[in-house]
Biopython code that builds the backbone (N, CA, C, O; Angstrom):
import numpy as np
from Bio.PDB.StructureBuilder import StructureBuilder

atoms = [
    (1, "MET", "N", (168.214, -31.237, 81.098)),
    (1, "MET", "CA", (169.276, -31.941, 81.807)),
    (1, "MET", "C", (169.139, -33.444, 81.591)),
    (1, "MET", "O", (168.030, -33.978, 81.564)),
    (2, "ASN", "N", (170.263, -34.111, 81.439)),
    (2, "ASN", "CA", (170.233, -35.546, 81.187)),
    (2, "ASN", "C", (170.464, -36.374, 82.441)),
    (2, "ASN", "O", (170.577, -37.597, 82.358)),
    (3, "GLY", "N", (170.535, -35.724, 83.614)),
    (3, "GLY", "CA", (170.735, -36.470, 84.843)),
    (3, "GLY", "C", (172.154, -36.437, 85.357)),
    (3, "GLY", "O", (172.395, -36.799, 86.508)),
    (4, "ARG", "N", (173.110, -36.011, 84.531)),
    (4, "ARG", "CA", (174.496, -35.943, 84.982)),
    (4, "ARG", "C", (175.203, -34.736, 84.399)),
    (4, "ARG", "O", (176.403, -34.789, 84.133)),
    (5, "ASP", "N", (174.487, -33.667, 84.200)),
    (5, "ASP", "CA", (175.087, -32.470, 83.637)),
    (5, "ASP", "C", (176.152, -31.925, 84.568)),
    (5, "ASP", "O", (175.950, -31.827, 85.778)),
    (6, "GLU", "N", (177.292, -31.571, 83.986)),
    (6, "GLU", "CA", (178.369, -30.999, 84.762)),
    (6, "GLU", "C", (178.166, -29.498, 84.873)),
    (6, "GLU", "O", (177.965, -28.818, 83.868)),
    (7, "ILE", "N", (178.219, -28.982, 86.091)),
    (7, "ILE", "CA", (177.958, -27.579, 86.376)),
    (7, "ILE", "C", (179.256, -26.809, 86.577)),
    (7, "ILE", "O", (179.374, -25.659, 86.154)),
    (8, "PHE", "N", (180.226, -27.443, 87.222)),
    (8, "PHE", "CA", (181.477, -26.796, 87.588)),
    (8, "PHE", "C", (182.545, -27.871, 87.690)),
    (8, "PHE", "O", (182.258, -29.007, 88.066)),
    (9, "SER", "N", (183.791, -27.507, 87.351)),
    (9, "SER", "CA", (184.878, -28.468, 87.457)),
    (9, "SER", "C", (186.168, -27.754, 87.826)),
    (9, "SER", "O", (186.451, -26.655, 87.349)),
    (10, "GLU", "N", (186.934, -28.396, 88.676)),
    (10, "GLU", "CA", (188.254, -27.878, 89.027)),
    (10, "GLU", "C", (189.233, -29.038, 89.008)),
    (10, "GLU", "O", (188.941, -30.126, 89.505)),
    (11, "LYS", "N", (190.409, -28.790, 88.423)),
    (11, "LYS", "CA", (191.427, -29.830, 88.278)),
    (11, "LYS", "C", (192.646, -29.450, 89.105)),
    (11, "LYS", "O", (193.084, -28.299, 89.096)),
    (12, "VAL", "N", (193.193, -30.442, 89.826)),
    (12, "VAL", "CA", (194.388, -30.234, 90.642)),
    (12, "VAL", "C", (195.425, -31.261, 90.210)),
    (12, "VAL", "O", (195.226, -32.461, 90.397)),
    (13, "LYS", "N", (196.536, -30.797, 89.631)),
    (13, "LYS", "CA", (197.620, -31.699, 89.263)),
    (13, "LYS", "C", (198.532, -31.850, 90.463)),
    (13, "LYS", "O", (198.934, -30.864, 91.081)),
    (14, "ALA", "N", (198.854, -33.092, 90.787)),
    (14, "ALA", "CA", (199.678, -33.388, 91.955)),
    (14, "ALA", "C", (200.633, -34.518, 91.612)),
    (14, "ALA", "O", (200.354, -35.682, 91.898)),
    (15, "GLY", "N", (201.751, -34.178, 91.004)),
    (15, "GLY", "CA", (202.725, -35.200, 90.616)),
    (15, "GLY", "C", (202.155, -36.128, 89.564)),
    (15, "GLY", "O", (201.719, -35.678, 88.504)),
    (16, "LYS", "N", (202.155, -37.427, 89.850)),
    (16, "LYS", "CA", (201.648, -38.419, 88.903)),
    (16, "LYS", "C", (200.138, -38.554, 88.965)),
    (16, "LYS", "O", (199.543, -39.309, 88.196)),
    (17, "ARG", "N", (199.525, -37.828, 89.875)),
    (17, "ARG", "CA", (198.074, -37.908, 90.046)),
    (17, "ARG", "C", (197.428, -36.596, 89.619)),
    (17, "ARG", "O", (198.047, -35.533, 89.657)),
    (18, "THR", "N", (196.189, -36.702, 89.221)),
    (18, "THR", "CA", (195.364, -35.527, 88.955)),
    (18, "THR", "C", (194.050, -35.752, 89.668)),
    (18, "THR", "O", (193.470, -36.836, 89.604)),
    (19, "TYR", "N", (193.581, -34.711, 90.354)),
    (19, "TYR", "CA", (192.304, -34.781, 91.056)),
    (19, "TYR", "C", (191.311, -33.873, 90.343)),
    (19, "TYR", "O", (191.644, -32.753, 89.955)),
    (20, "PHE", "N", (190.105, -34.360, 90.177)),
    (20, "PHE", "CA", (189.032, -33.587, 89.564)),
    (20, "PHE", "C", (187.919, -33.423, 90.583)),
    (20, "PHE", "O", (187.456, -34.399, 91.173)),
    (21, "PHE", "N", (187.492, -32.186, 90.784)),
    (21, "PHE", "CA", (186.377, -31.876, 91.663)),
    (21, "PHE", "C", (185.263, -31.355, 90.759)),
    (21, "PHE", "O", (185.379, -30.263, 90.202)),
    (22, "ASP", "N", (184.207, -32.111, 90.612)),
    (22, "ASP", "CA", (183.133, -31.774, 89.675)),
    (22, "ASP", "C", (181.798, -31.646, 90.391)),
    (22, "ASP", "O", (181.454, -32.468, 91.240)),
    (23, "VAL", "N", (181.060, -30.618, 90.043)),
    (23, "VAL", "CA", (179.691, -30.465, 90.529)),
    (23, "VAL", "C", (178.782, -30.918, 89.397)),
    (23, "VAL", "O", (178.922, -30.474, 88.257)),
    (24, "LYS", "N", (177.863, -31.796, 89.718)),
    (24, "LYS", "CA", (176.945, -32.323, 88.717)),
    (24, "LYS", "C", (175.510, -32.170, 89.211)),
    (24, "LYS", "O", (175.256, -32.008, 90.405)),
    (25, "ALA", "N", (174.585, -32.227, 88.262)),
    (25, "ALA", "CA", (173.170, -32.068, 88.594)),
    (25, "ALA", "C", (172.438, -33.384, 88.358)),
    (25, "ALA", "O", (172.739, -34.135, 87.430)),
    (26, "THR", "N", (171.473, -33.633, 89.225)),
    (26, "THR", "CA", (170.616, -34.798, 89.039)),
    (26, "THR", "C", (169.432, -34.409, 88.154)),
    (26, "THR", "O", (169.261, -33.239, 87.815)),
    (27, "ARG", "N", (168.639, -35.371, 87.793)),
    (27, "ARG", "CA", (167.449, -35.099, 86.977)),
    (27, "ARG", "C", (166.462, -34.189, 87.685)),
    (27, "ARG", "O", (165.705, -33.459, 87.044)),
    (28, "SER", "N", (166.474, -34.235, 89.011)),
    (28, "SER", "CA", (165.552, -33.410, 89.794)),
    (28, "SER", "C", (166.177, -32.064, 90.190)),
    (28, "SER", "O", (165.726, -31.416, 91.134)),
    (29, "SER", "N", (167.210, -31.660, 89.463)),
    (29, "SER", "CA", (167.896, -30.376, 89.688)),
    (29, "SER", "C", (168.502, -30.265, 91.084)),
    (29, "SER", "O", (168.517, -29.188, 91.679)),
    (30, "ASP", "N", (168.990, -31.361, 91.588)),
    (30, "ASP", "CA", (169.738, -31.368, 92.833)),
    (30, "ASP", "C", (171.210, -31.460, 92.438)),
    (30, "ASP", "O", (171.519, -31.791, 91.294)),
    (31, "TYR", "N", (172.111, -31.175, 93.358)),
    (31, "TYR", "CA", (173.531, -31.157, 93.024)),
    (31, "TYR", "C", (174.318, -32.091, 93.923)),
    (31, "TYR", "O", (173.954, -32.330, 95.074)),
    (32, "TYR", "N", (175.397, -32.611, 93.379)),
    (32, "TYR", "CA", (176.323, -33.436, 94.137)),
    (32, "TYR", "C", (177.721, -33.209, 93.593)),
    (32, "TYR", "O", (177.892, -32.644, 92.513)),
    (33, "VAL", "N", (178.719, -33.650, 94.345)),
    (33, "VAL", "CA", (180.111, -33.464, 93.964)),
    (33, "VAL", "C", (180.732, -34.830, 93.711)),
    (33, "VAL", "O", (180.497, -35.780, 94.459)),
    (34, "THR", "N", (181.518, -34.917, 92.661)),
    (34, "THR", "CA", (182.336, -36.114, 92.477)),
    (34, "THR", "C", (183.793, -35.690, 92.622)),
    (34, "THR", "O", (184.207, -34.644, 92.121)),
    (35, "ILE", "N", (184.551, -36.518, 93.311)),
    (35, "ILE", "CA", (185.988, -36.311, 93.460)),
    (35, "ILE", "C", (186.646, -37.510, 92.794)),
    (35, "ILE", "O", (186.435, -38.652, 93.201)),
    (36, "THR", "N", (187.438, -37.242, 91.777)),
    (36, "THR", "CA", (188.068, -38.317, 91.018)),
    (36, "THR", "C", (189.581, -38.193, 91.115)),
    (36, "THR", "O", (190.145, -37.123, 90.886)),
    (37, "GLU", "N", (190.233, -39.306, 91.461)),
    (37, "GLU", "CA", (191.681, -39.381, 91.423)),
    (37, "GLU", "C", (192.048, -40.161, 90.169)),
    (37, "GLU", "O", (191.560, -41.271, 89.958)),
    (38, "SER", "N", (192.903, -39.582, 89.344)),
    (38, "SER", "CA", (193.343, -40.235, 88.120)),
    (38, "SER", "C", (194.856, -40.399, 88.172)),
    (38, "SER", "O", (195.586, -39.436, 88.405)),
    (39, "LYS", "N", (195.327, -41.641, 87.952)),
    (39, "LYS", "CA", (196.760, -41.926, 87.958)),
    (39, "LYS", "C", (197.149, -42.512, 86.602)),
    (39, "LYS", "O", (196.512, -43.445, 86.114)),
    (40, "LYS", "N", (198.183, -41.966, 86.011)),
    (40, "LYS", "CA", (198.697, -42.470, 84.744)),
    (40, "LYS", "C", (199.563, -43.689, 85.029)),
    (40, "LYS", "O", (200.496, -43.623, 85.829)),
    (41, "ARG", "N", (199.254, -44.789, 84.379)),
    (41, "ARG", "CA", (199.985, -46.045, 84.583)),
    (41, "ARG", "C", (200.528, -46.546, 83.258)),
    (41, "ARG", "O", (199.869, -46.455, 82.222)),
    (42, "TYR", "N", (201.735, -47.073, 83.310)),
    (42, "TYR", "CA", (202.326, -47.684, 82.126)),
    (42, "TYR", "C", (201.749, -49.079, 81.971)),
    (42, "TYR", "O", (201.754, -49.862, 82.920)),
    (43, "ASN", "N", (201.252, -49.395, 80.787)),
    (43, "ASN", "CA", (200.665, -50.692, 80.501)),
    (43, "ASN", "C", (201.714, -51.548, 79.797)),
    (43, "ASN", "O", (202.049, -51.286, 78.642)),
    (44, "LYS", "N", (202.233, -52.566, 80.477)),
    (44, "LYS", "CA", (203.299, -53.410, 79.931)),
    (44, "LYS", "C", (202.854, -54.198, 78.700)),
    (44, "LYS", "O", (203.658, -54.465, 77.807)),
    (45, "ASP", "N", (201.580, -54.569, 78.653)),
    (45, "ASP", "CA", (201.087, -55.418, 77.572)),
    (45, "ASP", "C", (201.175, -54.750, 76.200)),
    (45, "ASP", "O", (201.689, -55.339, 75.249)),
    (46, "ASP", "N", (200.673, -53.521, 76.104)),
    (46, "ASP", "CA", (200.694, -52.863, 74.802)),
    (46, "ASP", "C", (201.671, -51.690, 74.776)),
    (46, "ASP", "O", (201.654, -50.879, 73.850)),
    (47, "GLU", "N", (202.528, -51.608, 75.806)),
    (47, "GLU", "CA", (203.557, -50.576, 75.910)),
    (47, "GLU", "C", (203.001, -49.163, 75.772)),
    (47, "GLU", "O", (203.668, -48.275, 75.241)),
    (48, "GLY", "N", (201.794, -48.963, 76.247)),
    (48, "GLY", "CA", (201.193, -47.635, 76.240)),
    (48, "GLY", "C", (200.823, -47.235, 77.652)),
    (48, "GLY", "O", (201.247, -47.861, 78.624)),
    (49, "PHE", "N", (200.035, -46.198, 77.749)),
    (49, "PHE", "CA", (199.608, -45.701, 79.052)),
    (49, "PHE", "C", (198.106, -45.864, 79.211)),
    (49, "PHE", "O", (197.346, -45.756, 78.249)),
    (50, "THR", "N", (197.696, -46.125, 80.440)),
    (50, "THR", "CA", (196.283, -46.148, 80.783)),
    (50, "THR", "C", (196.108, -45.262, 82.018)),
    (50, "THR", "O", (197.079, -44.909, 82.686)),
    (51, "TYR", "N", (194.880, -44.919, 82.302)),
    (51, "TYR", "CA", (194.583, -44.114, 83.473)),
    (51, "TYR", "C", (193.728, -44.918, 84.430)),
    (51, "TYR", "O", (192.664, -45.421, 84.070)),
    (52, "GLU", "N", (194.210, -45.028, 85.652)),
    (52, "GLU", "CA", (193.470, -45.705, 86.712)),
    (52, "GLU", "C", (192.699, -44.621, 87.462)),
    (52, "GLU", "O", (193.280, -43.636, 87.918)),
    (53, "LYS", "N", (191.390, -44.811, 87.584)),
    (53, "LYS", "CA", (190.565, -43.781, 88.218)),
    (53, "LYS", "C", (189.801, -44.327, 89.413)),
    (53, "LYS", "O", (189.323, -45.461, 89.408)),
    (54, "HIS", "N", (189.700, -43.485, 90.438)),
    (54, "HIS", "CA", (188.907, -43.789, 91.619)),
    (54, "HIS", "C", (187.993, -42.597, 91.856)),
    (54, "HIS", "O", (188.429, -41.449, 91.769)),
    (55, "LYS", "N", (186.744, -42.864, 92.152)),
    (55, "LYS", "CA", (185.771, -41.788, 92.251)),
    (55, "LYS", "C", (184.988, -41.883, 93.552)),
    (55, "LYS", "O", (184.628, -42.969, 94.007)),
    (56, "ILE", "N", (184.733, -40.709, 94.141)),
    (56, "ILE", "CA", (183.898, -40.576, 95.330)),
    (56, "ILE", "C", (182.720, -39.686, 94.965)),
    (56, "ILE", "O", (182.897, -38.644, 94.334)),
    (57, "PHE", "N", (181.528, -40.089, 95.359)),
    (57, "PHE", "CA", (180.330, -39.276, 95.168)),
    (57, "PHE", "C", (179.988, -38.660, 96.513)),
    (57, "PHE", "O", (179.877, -39.366, 97.515)),
    (58, "LEU", "N", (179.824, -37.355, 96.534)),
    (58, "LEU", "CA", (179.550, -36.644, 97.779)),
    (58, "LEU", "C", (178.241, -35.879, 97.628)),
    (58, "LEU", "O", (178.111, -34.999, 96.777)),
    (59, "TYR", "N", (177.279, -36.232, 98.466)),
    (59, "TYR", "CA", (175.946, -35.641, 98.382)),
    (59, "TYR", "C", (175.786, -34.525, 99.404)),
    (59, "TYR", "O", (176.462, -34.508, 100.433)),
    (60, "LYS", "N", (174.881, -33.590, 99.110)),
    (60, "LYS", "CA", (174.740, -32.362, 99.896)),
    (60, "LYS", "C", (174.571, -32.604, 101.394)),
    (60, "LYS", "O", (175.073, -31.824, 102.203)),
    (61, "GLU", "N", (173.880, -33.659, 101.768)),
    (61, "GLU", "CA", (173.666, -33.916, 103.195)),
    (61, "GLU", "C", (174.959, -34.306, 103.914)),
    (61, "GLU", "O", (175.007, -34.320, 105.144)),
    (62, "ASP", "N", (176.003, -34.622, 103.148)),
    (62, "ASP", "CA", (177.282, -35.010, 103.739)),
    (62, "ASP", "C", (178.372, -33.952, 103.577)),
    (62, "ASP", "O", (179.473, -34.130, 104.097)),
    (63, "PHE", "N", (178.093, -32.852, 102.868)),
    (63, "PHE", "CA", (179.107, -31.828, 102.612)),
    (63, "PHE", "C", (179.794, -31.371, 103.899)),
    (63, "PHE", "O", (181.020, -31.432, 103.999)),
    (64, "ASN", "N", (179.021, -30.916, 104.880)),
    (64, "ASN", "CA", (179.597, -30.346, 106.102)),
    (64, "ASN", "C", (180.409, -31.375, 106.878)),
    (64, "ASN", "O", (181.496, -31.065, 107.366)),
    (65, "LYS", "N", (179.891, -32.599, 106.999)),
    (65, "LYS", "CA", (180.608, -33.648, 107.722)),
    (65, "LYS", "C", (181.914, -34.005, 107.008)),
    (65, "LYS", "O", (182.941, -34.226, 107.649)),
    (66, "PHE", "N", (181.862, -34.059, 105.689)),
    (66, "PHE", "CA", (183.036, -34.412, 104.893)),
    (66, "PHE", "C", (184.125, -33.347, 105.043)),
    (66, "PHE", "O", (185.283, -33.671, 105.306)),
    (67, "VAL", "N", (183.748, -32.079, 104.876)),
    (67, "VAL", "CA", (184.715, -30.982, 104.970)),
    (67, "VAL", "C", (185.309, -30.918, 106.379)),
    (67, "VAL", "O", (186.513, -30.713, 106.536)),
    (68, "GLU", "N", (184.478, -31.089, 107.388)),
    (68, "GLU", "CA", (184.967, -31.062, 108.769)),
    (68, "GLU", "C", (185.965, -32.196, 109.018)),
    (68, "GLU", "O", (187.020, -31.975, 109.611)),
    (69, "ALA", "N", (185.636, -33.397, 108.569)),
    (69, "ALA", "CA", (186.535, -34.543, 108.762)),
    (69, "ALA", "C", (187.838, -34.353, 107.985)),
    (69, "ALA", "O", (188.913, -34.674, 108.492)),
    (70, "LEU", "N", (187.748, -33.842, 106.777)),
    (70, "LEU", "CA", (188.955, -33.599, 105.979)),
    (70, "LEU", "C", (189.835, -32.552, 106.662)),
    (70, "LEU", "O", (191.043, -32.749, 106.792)),
    (71, "ASN", "N", (189.241, -31.447, 107.096)),
    (71, "ASN", "CA", (190.007, -30.410, 107.796)),
    (71, "ASN", "C", (190.631, -30.944, 109.078)),
    (71, "ASN", "O", (191.798, -30.665, 109.356)),
    (72, "ASN", "N", (189.874, -31.707, 109.867)),
    (72, "ASN", "CA", (190.405, -32.287, 111.102)),
    (72, "ASN", "C", (191.584, -33.204, 110.822)),
    (72, "ASN", "O", (192.585, -33.173, 111.538)),
    (73, "THR", "N", (191.469, -34.010, 109.795)),
    (73, "THR", "CA", (192.519, -34.961, 109.449)),
    (73, "THR", "C", (193.783, -34.245, 108.979)),
    (73, "THR", "O", (194.884, -34.564, 109.427)),
    (74, "VAL", "N", (193.624, -33.284, 108.081)),
    (74, "VAL", "CA", (194.780, -32.530, 107.575)),
    (74, "VAL", "C", (195.430, -31.739, 108.703)),
    (74, "VAL", "O", (196.655, -31.712, 108.812)),
    (75, "ASN", "N", (194.627, -31.098, 109.540)),
    (75, "ASN", "CA", (195.183, -30.339, 110.664)),
    (75, "ASN", "C", (195.903, -31.236, 111.656)),
    (75, "ASN", "O", (196.910, -30.827, 112.236)),
    (76, "HIS", "N", (195.409, -32.449, 111.863)),
    (76, "HIS", "CA", (196.095, -33.404, 112.753)),
    (76, "HIS", "C", (197.486, -33.727, 112.208)),
    (76, "HIS", "O", (198.470, -33.728, 112.948)),
    (77, "VAL", "N", (197.552, -34.001, 110.910)),
    (77, "VAL", "CA", (198.855, -34.308, 110.299)),
    (77, "VAL", "C", (199.779, -33.100, 110.427)),
    (77, "VAL", "O", (200.935, -33.239, 110.829)),
    (78, "LYS", "N", (199.270, -31.907, 110.083)),
    (78, "LYS", "CA", (200.106, -30.701, 110.120)),
    (78, "LYS", "C", (200.564, -30.357, 111.534)),
    (78, "LYS", "O", (201.738, -30.059, 111.754)),
    (79, "ASN", "N", (199.648, -30.396, 112.483)),
    (79, "ASN", "CA", (199.942, -29.896, 113.831)),
    (79, "ASN", "C", (200.498, -30.941, 114.788)),
    (79, "ASN", "O", (201.307, -30.613, 115.656)),
    (80, "GLU", "N", (200.075, -32.196, 114.642)),
    (80, "GLU", "CA", (200.487, -33.233, 115.592)),
    (80, "GLU", "C", (201.605, -34.126, 115.057)),
    (80, "GLU", "O", (202.524, -34.485, 115.793)),
    (81, "LEU", "N", (201.524, -34.482, 113.779)),
    (81, "LEU", "CA", (202.493, -35.433, 113.233)),
    (81, "LEU", "C", (203.680, -34.763, 112.547)),
    (81, "LEU", "O", (204.781, -35.312, 112.523)),
    (82, "MET", "N", (203.452, -33.570, 111.990)),
    (82, "MET", "CA", (204.515, -32.884, 111.246)),
    (82, "MET", "C", (204.582, -31.399, 111.610)),
    (82, "MET", "O", (204.539, -30.545, 110.724)),
    (83, "PRO", "N", (204.686, -31.083, 112.910)),
    (83, "PRO", "CA", (204.635, -29.675, 113.306)),
    (83, "PRO", "C", (205.809, -28.842, 112.799)),
    (83, "PRO", "O", (205.700, -27.618, 112.722)),
    (84, "GLY", "N", (206.913, -29.469, 112.458)),
    (84, "GLY", "CA", (208.091, -28.731, 111.994)),
    (84, "GLY", "C", (208.090, -28.418, 110.508)),
    (84, "GLY", "O", (208.974, -27.707, 110.030)),
    (85, "VAL", "N", (207.126, -28.930, 109.776)),
    (85, "VAL", "CA", (207.097, -28.720, 108.328)),
    (85, "VAL", "C", (206.424, -27.398, 108.021)),
    (85, "VAL", "O", (205.348, -27.096, 108.538)),
    (86, "ASP", "N", (207.069, -26.613, 107.174)),
    (86, "ASP", "CA", (206.491, -25.346, 106.727)),
    (86, "ASP", "C", (205.657, -25.630, 105.480)),
    (86, "ASP", "O", (206.184, -25.677, 104.369)),
    (87, "PHE", "N", (204.371, -25.815, 105.670)),
    (87, "PHE", "CA", (203.498, -26.165, 104.547)),
    (87, "PHE", "C", (203.307, -25.010, 103.577)),
    (87, "PHE", "O", (202.854, -25.223, 102.452)),
    (88, "SER", "N", (203.640, -23.799, 103.985)),
    (88, "SER", "CA", (203.502, -22.660, 103.067)),
    (88, "SER", "C", (204.484, -22.762, 101.906)),
    (88, "SER", "O", (204.274, -22.130, 100.871)),
    (89, "GLN", "N", (205.558, -23.548, 102.057)),
    (89, "GLN", "CA", (206.507, -23.733, 100.957)),
    (89, "GLN", "C", (205.829, -24.385, 99.749)),
    (89, "GLN", "O", (206.225, -24.145, 98.609)),
    (90, "PHE", "N", (204.820, -25.200, 99.998)),
    (90, "PHE", "CA", (204.112, -25.846, 98.903)),
    (90, "PHE", "C", (203.220, -24.865, 98.173)),
    (90, "PHE", "O", (202.984, -25.017, 96.975)),
    (91, "ASP", "N", (202.718, -23.854, 98.879)),
    (91, "ASP", "CA", (201.951, -22.791, 98.231)),
    (91, "ASP", "C", (202.841, -22.028, 97.272)),
    (91, "ASP", "O", (202.410, -21.667, 96.177)),
    (92, "GLN", "N", (204.078, -21.778, 97.671)),
    (92, "GLN", "CA", (205.020, -21.046, 96.825)),
    (92, "GLN", "C", (205.290, -21.813, 95.538)),
    (92, "GLN", "O", (205.315, -21.219, 94.460)),
    (93, "VAL", "N", (205.491, -23.117, 95.636)),
    (93, "VAL", "CA", (205.729, -23.942, 94.445)),
    (93, "VAL", "C", (204.526, -23.870, 93.512)),
    (93, "VAL", "O", (204.691, -23.732, 92.300)),
    (94, "ARG", "N", (203.319, -23.962, 94.066)),
    (94, "ARG", "CA", (202.110, -23.892, 93.255)),
    (94, "ARG", "C", (202.001, -22.532, 92.573)),
    (94, "ARG", "O", (201.666, -22.451, 91.391)),
    (95, "GLU", "N", (202.286, -21.464, 93.319)),
    (95, "GLU", "CA", (202.207, -20.118, 92.747)),
    (95, "GLU", "C", (203.230, -19.940, 91.631)),
    (95, "GLU", "O", (202.932, -19.316, 90.613)),
    (96, "GLU", "N", (204.432, -20.483, 91.812)),
    (96, "GLU", "CA", (205.458, -20.399, 90.771)),
    (96, "GLU", "C", (205.015, -21.144, 89.519)),
    (96, "GLU", "O", (205.213, -20.656, 88.407)),
    (97, "ASN", "N", (204.416, -22.321, 89.688)),
    (97, "ASN", "CA", (203.925, -23.079, 88.540)),
    (97, "ASN", "C", (202.809, -22.334, 87.824)),
    (97, "ASN", "O", (202.766, -22.316, 86.594)),
    (98, "GLU", "N", (201.906, -21.719, 88.582)),
    (98, "GLU", "CA", (200.813, -20.956, 87.970)),
    (98, "GLU", "C", (201.358, -19.761, 87.204)),
    (98, "GLU", "O", (200.872, -19.454, 86.115)),
    (99, "GLU", "N", (202.365, -19.079, 87.757)),
    (99, "GLU", "CA", (202.967, -17.928, 87.080)),
    (99, "GLU", "C", (203.680, -18.370, 85.802)),
    (99, "GLU", "O", (203.625, -17.669, 84.791)),
    (100, "ALA", "N", (204.348, -19.523, 85.838)),
    (100, "ALA", "CA", (205.025, -20.034, 84.651)),
    (100, "ALA", "C", (204.023, -20.325, 83.545)),
    (100, "ALA", "O", (204.274, -20.018, 82.379)),
    (101, "VAL", "N", (202.889, -20.916, 83.904)),
    (101, "VAL", "CA", (201.850, -21.200, 82.911)),
    (101, "VAL", "C", (201.308, -19.902, 82.333)),
    (101, "VAL", "O", (201.110, -19.807, 81.122)),
    (102, "LYS", "N", (201.063, -18.897, 83.173)),
    (102, "LYS", "CA", (200.571, -17.602, 82.693)),
    (102, "LYS", "C", (201.580, -16.958, 81.756)),
    (102, "LYS", "O", (201.206, -16.377, 80.737)),
    (103, "SER", "N", (202.856, -17.062, 82.100)),
    (103, "SER", "CA", (203.914, -16.471, 81.283)),
    (103, "SER", "C", (203.968, -17.119, 79.913)),
    (103, "SER", "O", (204.042, -16.425, 78.899)),
    (104, "VAL", "N", (203.932, -18.444, 79.873)),
    (104, "VAL", "CA", (203.958, -19.157, 78.594)),
    (104, "VAL", "C", (202.723, -18.822, 77.782)),
    (104, "VAL", "O", (202.807, -18.627, 76.570)),
    (105, "THR", "N", (201.575, -18.754, 78.443)),
    (105, "THR", "CA", (200.329, -18.432, 77.757)),
    (105, "THR", "C", (200.386, -17.028, 77.182)),
    (105, "THR", "O", (199.942, -16.806, 76.056)),
    (106, "ALA", "N", (200.924, -16.079, 77.932)),
    (106, "ALA", "CA", (201.009, -14.694, 77.475)),
    (106, "ALA", "C", (201.975, -14.561, 76.311)),
    (106, "ALA", "O", (201.750, -13.755, 75.408)),
    (107, "GLU", "N", (203.055, -15.347, 76.321)),
    (107, "GLU", "CA", (204.051, -15.279, 75.252)),
    (107, "GLU", "C", (203.579, -15.949, 73.973)),
    (107, "GLU", "O", (204.080, -15.643, 72.891)),
    (108, "THR", "N", (202.636, -16.843, 74.084)),
    (108, "THR", "CA", (202.140, -17.578, 72.935)),
    (108, "THR", "C", (200.974, -16.823, 72.340)),
    (108, "THR", "O", (199.861, -16.854, 72.866)),
    (109, "ASP", "N", (201.237, -16.149, 71.248)),
    (109, "ASP", "CA", (200.185, -15.365, 70.588)),
    (109, "ASP", "C", (199.867, -16.056, 69.273)),
    (109, "ASP", "O", (200.500, -15.791, 68.251)),
    (110, "LEU", "N", (198.893, -16.931, 69.307)),
    (110, "LEU", "CA", (198.525, -17.665, 68.104)),
    (110, "LEU", "C", (197.640, -16.811, 67.214)),
    (110, "LEU", "O", (196.684, -16.191, 67.679)),
    (111, "LYS", "N", (197.961, -16.788, 65.961)),
    (111, "LYS", "CA", (197.147, -16.054, 65.003)),
    (111, "LYS", "C", (196.629, -17.049, 63.967)),
    (111, "LYS", "O", (197.404, -17.760, 63.328)),
    (112, "TRP", "N", (195.344, -17.083, 63.819)),
    (112, "TRP", "CA", (194.715, -18.002, 62.895)),
    (112, "TRP", "C", (194.471, -17.292, 61.576)),
    (112, "TRP", "O", (193.760, -16.289, 61.529)),
    (113, "ASP", "N", (195.054, -17.806, 60.513)),
    (113, "ASP", "CA", (194.857, -17.223, 59.177)),
    (113, "ASP", "C", (193.852, -18.002, 58.386)),
    (113, "ASP", "O", (193.564, -17.654, 57.241)),
]
sb = StructureBuilder()
sb.init_structure("model")
sb.init_model(0)
sb.init_chain("A")
sb.init_seg("    ")
for serial, (resi, resn, name, xyz) in enumerate(atoms, 1):
    if name == "N":
        sb.init_residue(resn, " ", resi, " ")
    sb.init_atom(name, np.array(xyz, "f"), 0.0, 1.0, " ", f" {name:<3s}", serial, name[0])
structure = sb.get_structure()
């Protein structure tokens, strides 16, 4: 191990942002999580695109506190600030997008000659 080996990764696309949840290993075979937000930005100077990234390092001793605070915060928004919103509609959109990707993948049969 080189001190930052990636063990697991999950990517969440959310509009113009992409979130990466990565598990990495330390040199002493301990694990931590990095949460990265990546935003695609138009660069006026060279008329191209750049990615603006923000990263959080989450260590094992903070996992439970972090998850509890995140759940409390999201539940507060859902139950206290936006009780009339049907958040399950967003699950349906995600499921439809996943099915569309599976369909395109299944239809694409690449043959290498």
